[in-house]
mmJSON file of the N, C-alpha and C atoms, coordinates in Angstrom:
{"data_MODEL":{"atom_site":{
"group_PDB":["ATOM","ATOM","ATOM","ATOM","ATOM","ATOM","ATOM","ATOM","ATOM","ATOM","ATOM","ATOM","ATOM","ATOM","ATOM","ATOM","ATOM","ATOM","ATOM","ATOM","ATOM","ATOM","ATOM","ATOM","ATOM","ATOM","ATOM","ATOM","ATOM","ATOM","ATOM","ATOM","ATOM","ATOM","ATOM","ATOM","ATOM","ATOM","ATOM","ATOM","ATOM","ATOM","ATOM","ATOM","ATOM","ATOM","ATOM","ATOM","ATOM","ATOM","ATOM","ATOM","ATOM","ATOM","ATOM","ATOM","ATOM","ATOM","ATOM","ATOM","ATOM","ATOM","ATOM","ATOM","ATOM","ATOM","ATOM","ATOM","ATOM","ATOM","ATOM","ATOM","ATOM","ATOM","ATOM","ATOM","ATOM","ATOM","ATOM","ATOM","ATOM","ATOM","ATOM","ATOM","ATOM","ATOM","ATOM","ATOM","ATOM","ATOM","ATOM","ATOM","ATOM","ATOM","ATOM","ATOM","ATOM","ATOM","ATOM","ATOM","ATOM","ATOM","ATOM","ATOM","ATOM","ATOM","ATOM","ATOM","ATOM","ATOM","ATOM","ATOM","ATOM","ATOM","ATOM","ATOM","ATOM","ATOM","ATOM","ATOM","ATOM","ATOM","ATOM","ATOM","ATOM","ATOM","ATOM","ATOM","ATOM","ATOM","ATOM","ATOM","ATOM","ATOM","ATOM","ATOM","ATOM","ATOM","ATOM","ATOM","ATOM","ATOM","ATOM","ATOM","ATOM","ATOM","ATOM","ATOM","ATOM","ATOM","ATOM","ATOM","ATOM","ATOM","ATOM","ATOM","ATOM","ATOM","ATOM","ATOM","ATOM","ATOM","ATOM","ATOM","ATOM","ATOM","ATOM","ATOM","ATOM","ATOM","ATOM","ATOM","ATOM","ATOM","ATOM","ATOM","ATOM","ATOM","ATOM","ATOM","ATOM","ATOM","ATOM","ATOM","ATOM","ATOM","ATOM","ATOM","ATOM","ATOM","ATOM","ATOM","ATOM","ATOM","ATOM","ATOM","ATOM","ATOM","ATOM","ATOM","ATOM","ATOM","ATOM","ATOM","ATOM","ATOM","ATOM","ATOM","ATOM","ATOM","ATOM","ATOM","ATOM","ATOM","ATOM","ATOM","ATOM","ATOM","ATOM","ATOM","ATOM","ATOM","ATOM","ATOM","ATOM","ATOM","ATOM","ATOM","ATOM","ATOM","ATOM","ATOM","ATOM","ATOM","ATOM","ATOM","ATOM"],
"id":[1,2,3,4,5,6,7,8,9,10,11,12,13,14,15,16,17,18,19,20,21,22,23,24,25,26,27,28,29,30,31,32,33,34,35,36,37,38,39,40,41,42,43,44,45,46,47,48,49,50,51,52,53,54,55,56,57,58,59,60,61,62,63,64,65,66,67,68,69,70,71,72,73,74,75,76,77,78,79,80,81,82,83,84,85,86,87,88,89,90,91,92,93,94,95,96,97,98,99,100,101,102,103,104,105,106,107,108,109,110,111,112,113,114,115,116,117,118,119,120,121,122,123,124,125,126,127,128,129,130,131,132,133,134,135,136,137,138,139,140,141,142,143,144,145,146,147,148,149,150,151,152,153,154,155,156,157,158,159,160,161,162,163,164,165,166,167,168,169,170,171,172,173,174,175,176,177,178,179,180,181,182,183,184,185,186,187,188,189,190,191,192,193,194,195,196,197,198,199,200,201,202,203,204,205,206,207,208,209,210,211,212,213,214,215,216,217,218,219,220,221,222,223,224,225,226,227,228,229,230,231,232,233,234,235,236,237],
"type_symbol":["N","C","C","N","C","C","N","C","C","N","C","C","N","C","C","N","C","C","N","C","C","N","C","C","N","C","C","N","C","C","N","C","C","N","C","C","N","C","C","N","C","C","N","C","C","N","C","C","N","C","C","N","C","C","N","C","C","N","C","C","N","C","C","N","C","C","N","C","C","N","C","C","N","C","C","N","C","C","N","C","C","N","C","C","N","C","C","N","C","C","N","C","C","N","C","C","N","C","C","N","C","C","N","C","C","N","C","C","N","C","C","N","C","C","N","C","C","N","C","C","N","C","C","N","C","C","N","C","C","N","C","C","N","C","C","N","C","C","N","C","C","N","C","C","N","C","C","N","C","C","N","C","C","N","C","C","N","C","C","N","C","C","N","C","C","N","C","C","N","C","C","N","C","C","N","C","C","N","C","C","N","C","C","N","C","C","N","C","C","N","C","C","N","C","C","N","C","C","N","C","C","N","C","C","N","C","C","N","C","C","N","C","C","N","C","C","N","C","C","N","C","C","N","C","C","N","C","C","N","C","C","N","C","C","N","C","C"],
"label_atom_id":["N","CA","C","N","CA","C","N","CA","C","N","CA","C","N","CA","C","N","CA","C","N","CA","C","N","CA","C","N","CA","C","N","CA","C","N","CA","C","N","CA","C","N","CA","C","N","CA","C","N","CA","C","N","CA","C","N","CA","C","N","CA","C","N","CA","C","N","CA","C","N","CA","C","N","CA","C","N","CA","C","N","CA","C","N","CA","C","N","CA","C","N","CA","C","N","CA","C","N","CA","C","N","CA","C","N","CA","C","N","CA","C","N","CA","C","N","CA","C","N","CA","C","N","CA","C","N","CA","C","N","CA","C","N","CA","C","N","CA","C","N","CA","C","N","CA","C","N","CA","C","N","CA","C","N","CA","C","N","CA","C","N","CA","C","N","CA","C","N","CA","C","N","CA","C","N","CA","C","N","CA","C","N","CA","C","N","CA","C","N","CA","C","N","CA","C","N","CA","C","N","CA","C","N","CA","C","N","CA","C","N","CA","C","N","CA","C","N","CA","C","N","CA","C","N","CA","C","N","CA","C","N","CA","C","N","CA","C","N","CA","C","N","CA","C","N","CA","C","N","CA","C","N","CA","C","N","CA","C","N","CA","C","N","CA","C","N","CA","C","N","CA","C","N","CA","C"],
"label_alt_id":[null,null,null,null,null,null,null,null,null,null,null,null,null,null,null,null,null,null,null,null,null,null,null,null,null,null,null,null,null,null,null,null,null,null,null,null,null,null,null,null,null,null,null,null,null,null,null,null,null,null,null,null,null,null,null,null,null,null,null,null,null,null,null,null,null,null,null,null,null,null,null,null,null,null,null,null,null,null,null,null,null,null,null,null,null,null,null,null,null,null,null,null,null,null,null,null,null,null,null,null,null,null,null,null,null,null,null,null,null,null,null,null,null,null,null,null,null,null,null,null,null,null,null,null,null,null,null,null,null,null,null,null,null,null,null,null,null,null,null,null,null,null,null,null,null,null,null,null,null,null,null,null,null,null,null,null,null,null,null,null,null,null,null,null,null,null,null,null,null,null,null,null,null,null,null,null,null,null,null,null,null,null,null,null,null,null,null,null,null,null,null,null,null,null,null,null,null,null,null,null,null,null,null,null,null,null,null,null,null,null,null,null,null,null,null,null,null,null,null,null,null,null,null,null,null,null,null,null,null,null,null,null,null,null,null,null,null],
"label_comp_id":["MET","MET","MET","ILE","ILE","ILE","GLU","GLU","GLU","THR","THR","THR","GLY","GLY","GLY","SER","SER","SER","ARG","ARG","ARG","TYR","TYR","TYR","SER","SER","SER","GLU","GLU","GLU","PHE","PHE","PHE","ARG","ARG","ARG","ALA","ALA","ALA","VAL","VAL","VAL","MET","MET","MET","ILE","ILE","ILE","ARG","ARG","ARG","GLY","GLY","GLY","HIS","HIS","HIS","CYS","CYS","CYS","GLU","GLU","GLU","VAL","VAL","VAL","ILE","ILE","ILE","GLU","GLU","GLU","ASP","ASP","ASP","ALA","ALA","ALA","ALA","ALA","ALA","LEU","LEU","LEU","VAL","VAL","VAL","GLU","GLU","GLU","SER","SER","SER","ILE","ILE","ILE","ILE","ILE","ILE","ARG","ARG","ARG","ASP","ASP","ASP","VAL","VAL","VAL","ALA","ALA","ALA","ALA","ALA","ALA","LYS","LYS","LYS","GLN","GLN","GLN","ALA","ALA","ALA","GLY","GLY","GLY","ARG","ARG","ARG","ALA","ALA","ALA","ALA","ALA","ALA","SER","SER","SER","PRO","PRO","PRO","SER","SER","SER","ALA","ALA","ALA","ALA","ALA","ALA","THR","THR","THR","THR","THR","THR","SER","SER","SER","ALA","ALA","ALA","PRO","PRO","PRO","LYS","LYS","LYS","ARG","ARG","ARG","VAL","VAL","VAL","ALA","ALA","ALA","LEU","LEU","LEU","LYS","LYS","LYS","ILE","ILE","ILE","VAL","VAL","VAL","PRO","PRO","PRO","GLU","GLU","GLU","LYS","LYS","LYS","ILE","ILE","ILE","ALA","ALA","ALA","SER","SER","SER","TRP","TRP","TRP","ASP","ASP","ASP","HIS","HIS","HIS","THR","THR","THR","LYS","LYS","LYS","LEU","LEU","LEU","GLY","GLY","GLY","GLY","GLY","GLY","ARG","ARG","ARG","TYR","TYR","TYR"],
"label_asym_id":["A","A","A","A","A","A","A","A","A","A","A","A","A","A","A","A","A","A","A","A","A","A","A","A","A","A","A","A","A","A","A","A","A","A","A","A","A","A","A","A","A","A","A","A","A","A","A","A","A","A","A","A","A","A","A","A","A","A","A","A","A","A","A","A","A","A","A","A","A","A","A","A","A","A","A","A","A","A","A","A","A","A","A","A","A","A","A","A","A","A","A","A","A","A","A","A","A","A","A","A","A","A","A","A","A","A","A","A","A","A","A","A","A","A","A","A","A","A","A","A","A","A","A","A","A","A","A","A","A","A","A","A","A","A","A","A","A","A","A","A","A","A","A","A","A","A","A","A","A","A","A","A","A","A","A","A","A","A","A","A","A","A","A","A","A","A","A","A","A","A","A","A","A","A","A","A","A","A","A","A","A","A","A","A","A","A","A","A","A","A","A","A","A","A","A","A","A","A","A","A","A","A","A","A","A","A","A","A","A","A","A","A","A","A","A","A","A","A","A","A","A","A","A","A","A","A","A","A","A","A","A","A","A","A","A","A","A"],
"label_entity_id":["1","1","1","1","1","1","1","1","1","1","1","1","1","1","1","1","1","1","1","1","1","1","1","1","1","1","1","1","1","1","1","1","1","1","1","1","1","1","1","1","1","1","1","1","1","1","1","1","1","1","1","1","1","1","1","1","1","1","1","1","1","1","1","1","1","1","1","1","1","1","1","1","1","1","1","1","1","1","1","1","1","1","1","1","1","1","1","1","1","1","1","1","1","1","1","1","1","1","1","1","1","1","1","1","1","1","1","1","1","1","1","1","1","1","1","1","1","1","1","1","1","1","1","1","1","1","1","1","1","1","1","1","1","1","1","1","1","1","1","1","1","1","1","1","1","1","1","1","1","1","1","1","1","1","1","1","1","1","1","1","1","1","1","1","1","1","1","1","1","1","1","1","1","1","1","1","1","1","1","1","1","1","1","1","1","1","1","1","1","1","1","1","1","1","1","1","1","1","1","1","1","1","1","1","1","1","1","1","1","1","1","1","1","1","1","1","1","1","1","1","1","1","1","1","1","1","1","1","1","1","1","1","1","1","1","1","1"],
"label_seq_id":[1,1,1,2,2,2,3,3,3,4,4,4,5,5,5,6,6,6,7,7,7,8,8,8,9,9,9,10,10,10,11,11,11,12,12,12,13,13,13,14,14,14,15,15,15,16,16,16,17,17,17,18,18,18,19,19,19,20,20,20,21,21,21,22,22,22,23,23,23,24,24,24,25,25,25,26,26,26,27,27,27,28,28,28,29,29,29,30,30,30,31,31,31,32,32,32,33,33,33,34,34,34,35,35,35,36,36,36,37,37,37,38,38,38,39,39,39,40,40,40,41,41,41,42,42,42,43,43,43,44,44,44,45,45,45,46,46,46,47,47,47,48,48,48,49,49,49,50,50,50,51,51,51,52,52,52,53,53,53,54,54,54,55,55,55,56,56,56,57,57,57,58,58,58,59,59,59,60,60,60,61,61,61,62,62,62,63,63,63,64,64,64,65,65,65,66,66,66,67,67,67,68,68,68,69,69,69,70,70,70,71,71,71,72,72,72,73,73,73,74,74,74,75,75,75,76,76,76,77,77,77,78,78,78,79,79,79],
"pdbx_PDB_ins_code":[null,null,null,null,null,null,null,null,null,null,null,null,null,null,null,null,null,null,null,null,null,null,null,null,null,null,null,null,null,null,null,null,null,null,null,null,null,null,null,null,null,null,null,null,null,null,null,null,null,null,null,null,null,null,null,null,null,null,null,null,null,null,null,null,null,null,null,null,null,null,null,null,null,null,null,null,null,null,null,null,null,null,null,null,null,null,null,null,null,null,null,null,null,null,null,null,null,null,null,null,null,null,null,null,null,null,null,null,null,null,null,null,null,null,null,null,null,null,null,null,null,null,null,null,null,null,null,null,null,null,null,null,null,null,null,null,null,null,null,null,null,null,null,null,null,null,null,null,null,null,null,null,null,null,null,null,null,null,null,null,null,null,null,null,null,null,null,null,null,null,null,null,null,null,null,null,null,null,null,null,null,null,null,null,null,null,null,null,null,null,null,null,null,null,null,null,null,null,null,null,null,null,null,null,null,null,null,null,null,null,null,null,null,null,null,null,null,null,null,null,null,null,null,null,null,null,null,null,null,null,null,null,null,null,null,null,null],
"Cartn_x":[-115.199,-114.681,-113.167,-112.504,-111.055,-110.787,-109.943,-109.653,-108.186,-107.742,-106.368,-106.375,-105.317,-105.184,-105.197,-104.412,-104.37,-105.0,-105.233,-105.908,-107.11,-108.067,-109.292,-108.973,-108.007,-107.678,-107.021,-106.653,-105.991,-106.89,-108.091,-108.93,-109.357,-109.178,-109.669,-110.215,-111.324,-111.914,-112.862,-113.153,-114.207,-114.986,-116.309,-117.175,-118.089,-118.117,-118.946,-119.965,-121.238,-122.312,-122.92,-123.183,-123.774,-123.854,-124.0,-124.061,-122.706,-122.371,-121.068,-121.264,-120.534,-120.522,-119.169,-119.185,-117.954,-117.621,-116.441,-115.993,-114.988,-115.325,-114.489,-113.775,-114.15,-113.524,-112.045,-111.161,-109.714,-109.157,-109.611,-109.108,-109.52,-110.744,-111.214,-110.502,-110.296,-109.563,-108.146,-107.489,-106.137,-106.128,-107.119,-107.222,-107.403,-108.215,-108.444,-107.158,-106.447,-105.175,-104.196,-104.105,-103.204,-103.611,-104.919,-105.402,-105.082,-105.299,-105.012,-103.515,-102.707,-101.252,-100.775,-101.355,-100.962,-101.323,-102.486,-102.883,-101.944,-101.568,-100.672,-99.275,-98.831,-97.477,-97.427,-98.583,-98.626,-98.231,-98.224,-97.854,-98.361,-98.133,-98.521,-97.731,-98.406,-97.76,-97.225,-96.117,-95.565,-96.181,-96.122,-96.688,-96.064,-96.872,-96.388,-96.932,-96.532,-97.037,-98.555,-99.101,-100.55,-101.272,-100.74,-101.42,-101.293,-100.17,-100.01,-100.875,-101.272,-102.141,-103.614,-103.952,-105.334,-106.335,-105.996,-106.975,-107.372,-106.535,-106.849,-107.488,-107.7,-108.209,-109.608,-110.264,-111.522,-111.385,-112.25,-112.316,-113.695,-113.766,-115.034,-115.385,-116.538,-117.022,-118.136,-117.876,-118.842,-119.553,-120.882,-121.696,-122.187,-121.607,-121.929,-123.348,-123.966,-125.269,-125.172,-124.223,-124.025,-122.548,-121.973,-120.562,-120.469,-119.697,-119.45,-117.952,-117.45,-116.038,-115.898,-114.779,-114.498,-113.004,-112.621,-111.211,-111.083,-110.769,-110.656,-109.443,-108.481,-107.314,-107.703,-108.87,-109.342,-110.059,-110.284,-111.027,-110.168,-108.871,-107.981,-108.122,-108.388,-108.495,-109.839,-110.795,-112.147,-113.104,-113.647,-114.538,-115.912],
"Cartn_y":[-18.362,-18.725,-18.578,-19.558,-19.523,-19.768,-18.921,-19.09,-18.827,-19.332,-19.111,-18.986,-18.39,-18.193,-16.715,-16.36,-14.957,-14.739,-15.807,-15.71,-16.652,-16.375,-17.182,-18.667,-19.003,-20.405,-21.085,-20.318,-20.859,-20.876,-20.29,-20.148,-21.501,-21.647,-22.788,-22.232,-22.805,-22.262,-23.259,-22.997,-23.689,-22.633,-22.778,-21.853,-22.675,-22.332,-23.029,-22.045,-22.434,-21.609,-22.378,-21.685,-22.338,-21.395,-21.981,-21.204,-21.234,-20.122,-19.979,-19.68,-20.436,-20.198,-19.582,-18.463,-17.819,-18.372,-18.985,-19.555,-18.588,-18.069,-17.059,-17.571,-18.739,-19.296,-19.554,-18.878,-18.938,-20.357,-21.134,-22.51,-23.369,-23.208,-23.975,-23.531,-22.23,-21.71,-22.269,-22.3,-22.85,-24.325,-25.068,-26.49,-26.691,-25.863,-25.94,-25.62,-24.6,-24.234,-25.403,-26.041,-27.193,-28.352,-28.624,-29.718,-29.475,-28.255,-27.914,-28.01,-27.492,-27.554,-29.002,-29.856,-31.267,-31.959,-31.658,-32.25,-31.809,-30.543,-30.03,-30.601,-30.843,-31.34,-32.866,-33.517,-34.963,-35.548,-34.731,-35.191,-34.179,-34.463,-33.515,-32.228,-31.132,-29.832,-29.26,-28.586,-27.893,-26.508,-25.869,-24.518,-23.554,-22.692,-21.717,-20.343,-19.372,-18.008,-17.981,-18.823,-18.842,-19.309,-20.337,-20.816,-19.829,-19.149,-18.179,-16.94,-16.705,-15.551,-15.955,-17.173,-17.662,-16.718,-16.086,-15.178,-14.0,-13.682,-12.567,-13.061,-14.381,-14.966,-15.547,-15.83,-16.571,-17.696,-18.682,-19.754,-19.689,-20.045,-20.059,-21.499,-21.952,-23.3,-23.146,-23.641,-23.5,-24.823,-24.789,-25.951,-25.754,-26.519,-26.278,-26.711,-25.92,-26.254,-26.473,-25.78,-25.917,-25.694,-26.573,-26.465,-26.476,-25.545,-25.493,-25.334,-25.964,-25.803,-25.774,-25.209,-25.184,-25.171,-25.671,-25.779,-25.532,-24.304,-23.947,-24.573,-25.072,-25.707,-26.995,-27.552,-28.781,-28.516,-27.247,-26.916,-27.049,-27.068,-27.236,-26.144,-24.914,-23.794,-23.7,-24.568,-24.522,-23.913,-22.739,-22.058,-21.943],
"Cartn_z":[62.999,61.713,61.741,61.158,60.999,59.522,58.937,57.513,57.238,56.096,55.649,54.131,53.61,52.167,51.828,50.828,50.429,49.063,48.319,47.02,47.021,46.16,46.09,45.954,45.14,44.89,46.092,47.121,48.307,49.546,49.459,50.643,51.203,52.516,53.277,54.578,55.043,56.266,56.908,58.172,58.897,59.683,59.684,60.404,61.304,62.579,63.548,64.1,64.006,64.585,65.741,66.829,67.984,69.157,70.325,71.545,72.237,72.853,73.491,74.975,75.793,77.227,77.587,78.3,78.748,80.13,80.252,81.522,82.137,83.307,83.956,85.2,85.715,86.917,86.644,87.384,87.126,87.224,88.191,88.343,87.154,86.689,85.541,84.263,84.114,82.954,82.945,84.098,84.182,83.808,84.262,83.924,82.419,81.814,80.363,79.608,80.044,79.405,79.484,80.643,80.81,79.898,79.815,78.966,77.494,77.041,75.64,75.364,76.285,76.115,76.083,76.929,76.956,75.65,75.109,73.825,72.715,72.723,71.686,71.82,73.05,73.284,73.28,73.433,73.467,74.814,75.855,77.193,78.215,79.469,80.519,80.348,80.423,80.196,81.495,81.396,82.552,82.638,83.793,83.922,82.909,82.393,81.419,81.775,80.994,81.204,81.067,80.18,79.986,81.248,81.911,83.123,84.274,84.368,85.458,85.243,84.013,83.751,83.653,84.069,84.01,84.687,85.807,86.423,85.525,84.55,83.637,82.341,82.215,80.973,81.175,80.057,80.049,79.023,79.133,78.136,77.498,76.233,75.523,75.174,75.643,75.337,74.311,73.111,72.025,71.81,71.881,71.575,70.14,69.189,67.778,67.418,66.563,66.005,64.496,63.878,62.435,62.13,61.316,60.941,59.415,58.873,57.433,57.211,56.163,55.825,54.316,53.872,52.439,52.209,51.036,50.675,49.173,48.795,47.378,46.706,47.51,46.885,46.176,46.499,45.858,44.531,44.199,42.988,41.724,41.883,40.731,39.685,40.106,39.168,38.478,38.809,38.209,39.217,38.877,39.817,39.213],
"occupancy":[1.0,1.0,1.0,1.0,1.0,1.0,1.0,1.0,1.0,1.0,1.0,1.0,1.0,1.0,1.0,1.0,1.0,1.0,1.0,1.0,1.0,1.0,1.0,1.0,1.0,1.0,1.0,1.0,1.0,1.0,1.0,1.0,1.0,1.0,1.0,1.0,1.0,1.0,1.0,1.0,1.0,1.0,1.0,1.0,1.0,1.0,1.0,1.0,1.0,1.0,1.0,1.0,1.0,1.0,1.0,1.0,1.0,1.0,1.0,1.0,1.0,1.0,1.0,1.0,1.0,1.0,1.0,1.0,1.0,1.0,1.0,1.0,1.0,1.0,1.0,1.0,1.0,1.0,1.0,1.0,1.0,1.0,1.0,1.0,1.0,1.0,1.0,1.0,1.0,1.0,1.0,1.0,1.0,1.0,1.0,1.0,1.0,1.0,1.0,1.0,1.0,1.0,1.0,1.0,1.0,1.0,1.0,1.0,1.0,1.0,1.0,1.0,1.0,1.0,1.0,1.0,1.0,1.0,1.0,1.0,1.0,1.0,1.0,1.0,1.0,1.0,1.0,1.0,1.0,1.0,1.0,1.0,1.0,1.0,1.0,1.0,1.0,1.0,1.0,1.0,1.0,1.0,1.0,1.0,1.0,1.0,1.0,1.0,1.0,1.0,1.0,1.0,1.0,1.0,1.0,1.0,1.0,1.0,1.0,1.0,1.0,1.0,1.0,1.0,1.0,1.0,1.0,1.0,1.0,1.0,1.0,1.0,1.0,1.0,1.0,1.0,1.0,1.0,1.0,1.0,1.0,1.0,1.0,1.0,1.0,1.0,1.0,1.0,1.0,1.0,1.0,1.0,1.0,1.0,1.0,1.0,1.0,1.0,1.0,1.0,1.0,1.0,1.0,1.0,1.0,1.0,1.0,1.0,1.0,1.0,1.0,1.0,1.0,1.0,1.0,1.0,1.0,1.0,1.0,1.0,1.0,1.0,1.0,1.0,1.0,1.0,1.0,1.0,1.0,1.0,1.0,1.0,1.0,1.0,1.0,1.0,1.0],
"B_iso_or_equiv":[0.0,0.0,0.0,0.0,0.0,0.0,0.0,0.0,0.0,0.0,0.0,0.0,0.0,0.0,0.0,0.0,0.0,0.0,0.0,0.0,0.0,0.0,0.0,0.0,0.0,0.0,0.0,0.0,0.0,0.0,0.0,0.0,0.0,0.0,0.0,0.0,0.0,0.0,0.0,0.0,0.0,0.0,0.0,0.0,0.0,0.0,0.0,0.0,0.0,0.0,0.0,0.0,0.0,0.0,0.0,0.0,0.0,0.0,0.0,0.0,0.0,0.0,0.0,0.0,0.0,0.0,0.0,0.0,0.0,0.0,0.0,0.0,0.0,0.0,0.0,0.0,0.0,0.0,0.0,0.0,0.0,0.0,0.0,0.0,0.0,0.0,0.0,0.0,0.0,0.0,0.0,0.0,0.0,0.0,0.0,0.0,0.0,0.0,0.0,0.0,0.0,0.0,0.0,0.0,0.0,0.0,0.0,0.0,0.0,0.0,0.0,0.0,0.0,0.0,0.0,0.0,0.0,0.0,0.0,0.0,0.0,0.0,0.0,0.0,0.0,0.0,0.0,0.0,0.0,0.0,0.0,0.0,0.0,0.0,0.0,0.0,0.0,0.0,0.0,0.0,0.0,0.0,0.0,0.0,0.0,0.0,0.0,0.0,0.0,0.0,0.0,0.0,0.0,0.0,0.0,0.0,0.0,0.0,0.0,0.0,0.0,0.0,0.0,0.0,0.0,0.0,0.0,0.0,0.0,0.0,0.0,0.0,0.0,0.0,0.0,0.0,0.0,0.0,0.0,0.0,0.0,0.0,0.0,0.0,0.0,0.0,0.0,0.0,0.0,0.0,0.0,0.0,0.0,0.0,0.0,0.0,0.0,0.0,0.0,0.0,0.0,0.0,0.0,0.0,0.0,0.0,0.0,0.0,0.0,0.0,0.0,0.0,0.0,0.0,0.0,0.0,0.0,0.0,0.0,0.0,0.0,0.0,0.0,0.0,0.0,0.0,0.0,0.0,0.0,0.0,0.0,0.0,0.0,0.0,0.0,0.0,0.0],
"pdbx_formal_charge":[null,null,null,null,null,null,null,null,null,null,null,null,null,null,null,null,null,null,null,null,null,null,null,null,null,null,null,null,null,null,null,null,null,null,null,null,null,null,null,null,null,null,null,null,null,null,null,null,null,null,null,null,null,null,null,null,null,null,null,null,null,null,null,null,null,null,null,null,null,null,null,null,null,null,null,null,null,null,null,null,null,null,null,null,null,null,null,null,null,null,null,null,null,null,null,null,null,null,null,null,null,null,null,null,null,null,null,null,null,null,null,null,null,null,null,null,null,null,null,null,null,null,null,null,null,null,null,null,null,null,null,null,null,null,null,null,null,null,null,null,null,null,null,null,null,null,null,null,null,null,null,null,null,null,null,null,null,null,null,null,null,null,null,null,null,null,null,null,null,null,null,null,null,null,null,null,null,null,null,null,null,null,null,null,null,null,null,null,null,null,null,null,null,null,null,null,null,null,null,null,null,null,null,null,null,null,null,null,null,null,null,null,null,null,null,null,null,null,null,null,null,null,null,null,null,null,null,null,null,null,null,null,null,null,null,null,null],
"auth_seq_id":[1,1,1,2,2,2,3,3,3,4,4,4,5,5,5,6,6,6,7,7,7,8,8,8,9,9,9,10,10,10,11,11,11,12,12,12,13,13,13,14,14,14,15,15,15,16,16,16,17,17,17,18,18,18,19,19,19,20,20,20,21,21,21,22,22,22,23,23,23,24,24,24,25,25,25,26,26,26,27,27,27,28,28,28,29,29,29,30,30,30,31,31,31,32,32,32,33,33,33,34,34,34,35,35,35,36,36,36,37,37,37,38,38,38,39,39,39,40,40,40,41,41,41,42,42,42,43,43,43,44,44,44,45,45,45,46,46,46,47,47,47,48,48,48,49,49,49,50,50,50,51,51,51,52,52,52,53,53,53,54,54,54,55,55,55,56,56,56,57,57,57,58,58,58,59,59,59,60,60,60,61,61,61,62,62,62,63,63,63,64,64,64,65,65,65,66,66,66,67,67,67,68,68,68,69,69,69,70,70,70,71,71,71,72,72,72,73,73,73,74,74,74,75,75,75,76,76,76,77,77,77,78,78,78,79,79,79],
"auth_comp_id":["MET","MET","MET","ILE","ILE","ILE","GLU","GLU","GLU","THR","THR","THR","GLY","GLY","GLY","SER","SER","SER","ARG","ARG","ARG","TYR","TYR","TYR","SER","SER","SER","GLU","GLU","GLU","PHE","PHE","PHE","ARG","ARG","ARG","ALA","ALA","ALA","VAL","VAL","VAL","MET","MET","MET","ILE","ILE","ILE","ARG","ARG","ARG","GLY","GLY","GLY","HIS","HIS","HIS","CYS","CYS","CYS","GLU","GLU","GLU","VAL","VAL","VAL","ILE","ILE","ILE","GLU","GLU","GLU","ASP","ASP","ASP","ALA","ALA","ALA","ALA","ALA","ALA","LEU","LEU","LEU","VAL","VAL","VAL","GLU","GLU","GLU","SER","SER","SER","ILE","ILE","ILE","ILE","ILE","ILE","ARG","ARG","ARG","ASP","ASP","ASP","VAL","VAL","VAL","ALA","ALA","ALA","ALA","ALA","ALA","LYS","LYS","LYS","GLN","GLN","GLN","ALA","ALA","ALA","GLY","GLY","GLY","ARG","ARG","ARG","ALA","ALA","ALA","ALA","ALA","ALA","SER","SER","SER","PRO","PRO","PRO","SER","SER","SER","ALA","ALA","ALA","ALA","ALA","ALA","THR","THR","THR","THR","THR","THR","SER","SER","SER","ALA","ALA","ALA","PRO","PRO","PRO","LYS","LYS","LYS","ARG","ARG","ARG","VAL","VAL","VAL","ALA","ALA","ALA","LEU","LEU","LEU","LYS","LYS","LYS","ILE","ILE","ILE","VAL","VAL","VAL","PRO","PRO","PRO","GLU","GLU","GLU","LYS","LYS","LYS","ILE","ILE","ILE","ALA","ALA","ALA","SER","SER","SER","TRP","TRP","TRP","ASP","ASP","ASP","HIS","HIS","HIS","THR","THR","THR","LYS","LYS","LYS","LEU","LEU","LEU","GLY","GLY","GLY","GLY","GLY","GLY","ARG","ARG","ARG","TYR","TYR","TYR"],
"auth_asym_id":["A","A","A","A","A","A","A","A","A","A","A","A","A","A","A","A","A","A","A","A","A","A","A","A","A","A","A","A","A","A","A","A","A","A","A","A","A","A","A","A","A","A","A","A","A","A","A","A","A","A","A","A","A","A","A","A","A","A","A","A","A","A","A","A","A","A","A","A","A","A","A","A","A","A","A","A","A","A","A","A","A","A","A","A","A","A","A","A","A","A","A","A","A","A","A","A","A","A","A","A","A","A","A","A","A","A","A","A","A","A","A","A","A","A","A","A","A","A","A","A","A","A","A","A","A","A","A","A","A","A","A","A","A","A","A","A","A","A","A","A","A","A","A","A","A","A","A","A","A","A","A","A","A","A","A","A","A","A","A","A","A","A","A","A","A","A","A","A","A","A","A","A","A","A","A","A","A","A","A","A","A","A","A","A","A","A","A","A","A","A","A","A","A","A","A","A","A","A","A","A","A","A","A","A","A","A","A","A","A","A","A","A","A","A","A","A","A","A","A","A","A","A","A","A","A","A","A","A","A","A","A","A","A","A","A","A","A"],
"auth_atom_id":["N","CA","C","N","CA","C","N","CA","C","N","CA","C","N","CA","C","N","CA","C","N","CA","C","N","CA","C","N","CA","C","N","CA","C","N","CA","C","N","CA","C","N","CA","C","N","CA","C","N","CA","C","N","CA","C","N","CA","C","N","CA","C","N","CA","C","N","CA","C","N","CA","C","N","CA","C","N","CA","C","N","CA","C","N","CA","C","N","CA","C","N","CA","C","N","CA","C","N","CA","C","N","CA","C","N","CA","C","N","CA","C","N","CA","C","N","CA","C","N","CA","C","N","CA","C","N","CA","C","N","CA","C","N","CA","C","N","CA","C","N","CA","C","N","CA","C","N","CA","C","N","CA","C","N","CA","C","N","CA","C","N","CA","C","N","CA","C","N","CA","C","N","CA","C","N","CA","C","N","CA","C","N","CA","C","N","CA","C","N","CA","C","N","CA","C","N","CA","C","N","CA","C","N","CA","C","N","CA","C","N","CA","C","N","CA","C","N","CA","C","N","CA","C","N","CA","C","N","CA","C","N","CA","C","N","CA","C","N","CA","C","N","CA","C","N","CA","C","N","CA","C","N","CA","C","N","CA","C","N","CA","C","N","CA","C","N","CA","C","N","CA","C","N","CA","C"],
"pdbx_PDB_model_num":[1,1,1,1,1,1,1,1,1,1,1,1,1,1,1,1,1,1,1,1,1,1,1,1,1,1,1,1,1,1,1,1,1,1,1,1,1,1,1,1,1,1,1,1,1,1,1,1,1,1,1,1,1,1,1,1,1,1,1,1,1,1,1,1,1,1,1,1,1,1,1,1,1,1,1,1,1,1,1,1,1,1,1,1,1,1,1,1,1,1,1,1,1,1,1,1,1,1,1,1,1,1,1,1,1,1,1,1,1,1,1,1,1,1,1,1,1,1,1,1,1,1,1,1,1,1,1,1,1,1,1,1,1,1,1,1,1,1,1,1,1,1,1,1,1,1,1,1,1,1,1,1,1,1,1,1,1,1,1,1,1,1,1,1,1,1,1,1,1,1,1,1,1,1,1,1,1,1,1,1,1,1,1,1,1,1,1,1,1,1,1,1,1,1,1,1,1,1,1,1,1,1,1,1,1,1,1,1,1,1,1,1,1,1,1,1,1,1,1,1,1,1,1,1,1,1,1,1,1,1,1,1,1,1,1,1,1]
}}}
């Protein structure tokens, strides 16, 4: 679950339920880090501290079974 907002009228969130696979292979983790960085930057990513620390990291692959989201900012003060 990821959420934001400090007051009820500002709460927004998404919750994903499913199965999670832990990926520990350092080369695959580094590849995933590069792919995510490239998507965020809109181009091929250069090596970063995150890729050099891939052997100390894991990646989580979530296969969603149920997704829920909410956005209280759309309620317009009516609860």
